[in-house]
N, C-alpha and C positions, 0 to 999 in steps of 0.2 A: 748339519753343514750350514743350512740357512741361518740358524741361530748364531753360529760362530761368525758368519759374515756380518750380521747385524750388530753383534757385539763389537767387532773390529771397527765398523764404520762409526758406531757411537763413540768409542774411545778416541778414534781419529778426530771426530768432530769436537769433542771436549778439549783435546790437546790443541787443535787449531784455534778454538775460541779463547783458550787460555793465552796462547801466543799473541793473538790479536789484542786482547785486553792489556797484556803486559806492554806490547809495543805502543799502543795508544796512550797508556799512562806515561811511559817513558817520553814519548813525543810531547805530551802536554807539559810535563815537568820541565824538560829542557827548554821548550819554547818560552815558558814563563821566565826562566832564568835569563834567556837571551834578550828578552825585552828590556831588562834592566842593564844587561851587559853592553848592549849596542843601541843606545838611544840615538835618535836622528841628529846628525851633526849640523844640519842647516836649519831652515825655517819651514814651518807648515803654514801655507797661505790658502785661503778659501778661493776656489775656482768653481763656479756653478754651485753644486750642492755638496761639494766635498773639499777636502784639503789635499794639496799637492806639496811635495817636499822639494825644496831647491837649496843647493849648497854652493855658495859663491866664495871665492877667496882671491887674493891678489888685487892689484891696482893697475889702472891704466886703461887705455882704449886702443883697439876695439875689444869688446867683451867676447870671449869664446864660449859658446853654448854647446854642451856635449850631450848627444843623443845615444843612449846605451844600446847594445845589441839585443836581439831577441832573447828572452828568458832572463836577462840581466837587469841591472839597476845602476844608480849613480855610483855605487862603490866599485863597479867594474872599471871606472876611470881612475882608480887610485894612483897609479904610477903617472899616468898622463897628466892629470890635473895638477899633481904636485910639481911637475916640471913646467907646465905652461904658466902657472900662477907666478912663477919667478919673473915673468916678462910682461904679463898683462892680467886683466881680470878674467877668471875662468869659472864657469857655472856648470855643474852637473845637476841633474834633477831626475825624479822618478815619474814615469808616466802613470796615469791613473791605475790603481790596483797593484802596482809593482812597488817593491821596497817599502818605504815609509809612507807612500802616498795612498790615500783612501781610494776605494773603487768607485764610490758613488752609487746612485740607484740605477743609472742607465746602463744598458749592455755596452760592450766594447764597440765603438764606431770609429774606424780608421780616420774618417774625415774630421773627427773632433780633436785629434791629437794636436795639430798645428794651432788650432784656435785656442785650445786650453793652454798650450805653452805660451802663446802670445799674451794671454791674460795673466798668466803666472809671472812672466818677465815684467810686465807693466806694474803688477802689484808689488813685486820685489824691488822696483825702482832700478831695474837693469835696462839701460837705454841703448839704442843703436849708436854707432854701427856695430853689427854682430858678425862674428865668424861662426857659422854653423858647422860643427864637426860631428859626423855620425858614423857608427860602425855597424856593419851587417844590416839588419833591418832598420836600425837607427839611421843609417845613411839614406835610406828611402824616405824616412820621416824628415830628415834634414833637407832633402831636396824639395819635398812638398812644401815645407815651411818657406824656403827661399822663393818658391813660385807664388805662394799666397801673400807674402810680405816682402816684395822686391825692394822697397825703399829702406827696409831695416837691415837686410843682409848684404854685407860687403864682400864676402868670400865664402866658398864652400870647401870643406875637406872631407872626402868620402873614403872611408876605410872599408875595404872589401864590399863594395856596393853589391846588393843582391840581384840575382837573376831569378827566373821561375824556380819554385822549390824543387822540382824534379831534377834540376841540374846541380843541386847542392848535395854534397856528401858529408857536410859537417853536422854531427849530431847536436842535440837530441832530435828525434823525429816527432812529427805531430802526434802520431799514435802513442808514443811513450809519454809525451807531455799530457795527453788527455787522461792517461791513467795515473800520472804522477801525483795529483792531489790526494788520491785514495791511498797510494803507496806511502805518501808522507804522513797521512793521518795515523797509520799503524806503525810508523817508525822504520819502515823498510828502507826508505831513501837515506835516512840518517845513519842507519847501521851499515849500509853498503857504500855510502858516499857516491852514489851513482851519478849525481849531477854536480856535487859540490867540490869534488877533488881538485879541479883546476883552479879554484879560487885561492888555493894555498899559496900560489906564487905572487899574489898581490901583497902590498904592505900589510902588516898584521891587523890593524883596525879594519881596513877595507876587506881583507880576506875573511875575518870573523863575521862581519855583517853580511857579506854576500853568501857565505856558507849557510848562515842562519836562514836567510830568506829562500835559498834554494832547497830548503827542507820544510818550507811553510806552505800549507795547502792554499791559503788565500793568494799568495804571490803566484804560485804555480797555476792556479785556475785562470788568472788574467793572462799569464804568459802563454798558456794553451790557446786562449781566445785570440791573442795576437798571431800566433803561428797558424791558426786555422784560416786567417785572412791573408796569409803571406802573399799569394799570387795577386790578390786584389790590391794590396798595398804597393807591390812592385809595379803593377800596371799603372796605378795612379801616379807613382813617382816617374815612370818612363814617359807618361803623357804630360807631365808638368812642364810648363814653359818657363825657362829661366831668362833673365835679362842677358842680352848678348855680351855685354861687357863684364859680366860676373866672373871673377877668377875662380876656377874649379880645379882642385888638386885631388888626385886619386892615389890612394896608398894601398898596396897589397901586402898582407902579412899572412903568416901560416900559423896554424894551431890545430890541435886535435879536436877541439870543439870551440863553440862561440866564446866561451869565457877565456880560453887560452889565447885567443887572438889578441886580447888586451892585457891579460895577466902576465904574460911572458915579458920580463923586463926589456929584452932586446926589441920585441915588437913595439912595446910601449914607447921606447925611445925613438924608434922610427916615426911613429905617429906624432909624438910630441914635437919632433924636429920639423915635420911637415907643417904642423899648425903654427909653430914659431916663425917659420919662413913666411907663411901667409900673413902673420901679424907684421913682420918687418916690411914686407912688400907694401902693405896698405899704408903704413906710417910713412914710407918713402914717397908716396903719392901726394902727401900733404905739402 
């Protein structure tokens, strides 16, 4: 009896090892193909000890800067940026370690996000006045930026600004994201589309790139680090002091997860319309 149990466990272990090796090989091959299929659309510029990705299109002033939701990246703004750039300059970018941006040697420090973005915009030649537009956790980062650089920011557009994490019901959870890099390494996330399914509603190129990175361990590792600091980032945002005359627009949209909040074309149109109204209002003041 004991020998039979040992034999069964040994066979189960061999099968599990085989499945893990197949999944890891599949993940590695597809990731290599995606690197060629989805090259960065913008520019990689050095900030501190690493490179950050920024993607700007359109002409005019003010320049709109787009801060992505938690777990996401510049591609999440696909619908919104395409709409806003018809009226003015619009820039999306990837925070350190997310999307096409390098992580650098330092661990994730929430306080460094605004400073790194400020350096990135200066290096890219993107000058004030700026409209900062952020979604979800990106809305907190946008508010912090406006507090740190009040002379640069002419208006804020906050999409679903976050509260403490325990009041949020939108997935994924911190616990799942902590496990996600390991699930990605063996191909489980790619096979199940557990994180990437909502990206399908974006424009094709944006959807493909976002799906690719939502199955990448490096992207997910940094995304998990951001989520682990959720309450601290929100507290920092709530404590940030804004210029009294700063126009602030808040937009509430619905979605089954953070990606769907921007990938749904109707939500994206609501957000783009709010940003465009902020652009028109600023121009009318001149």
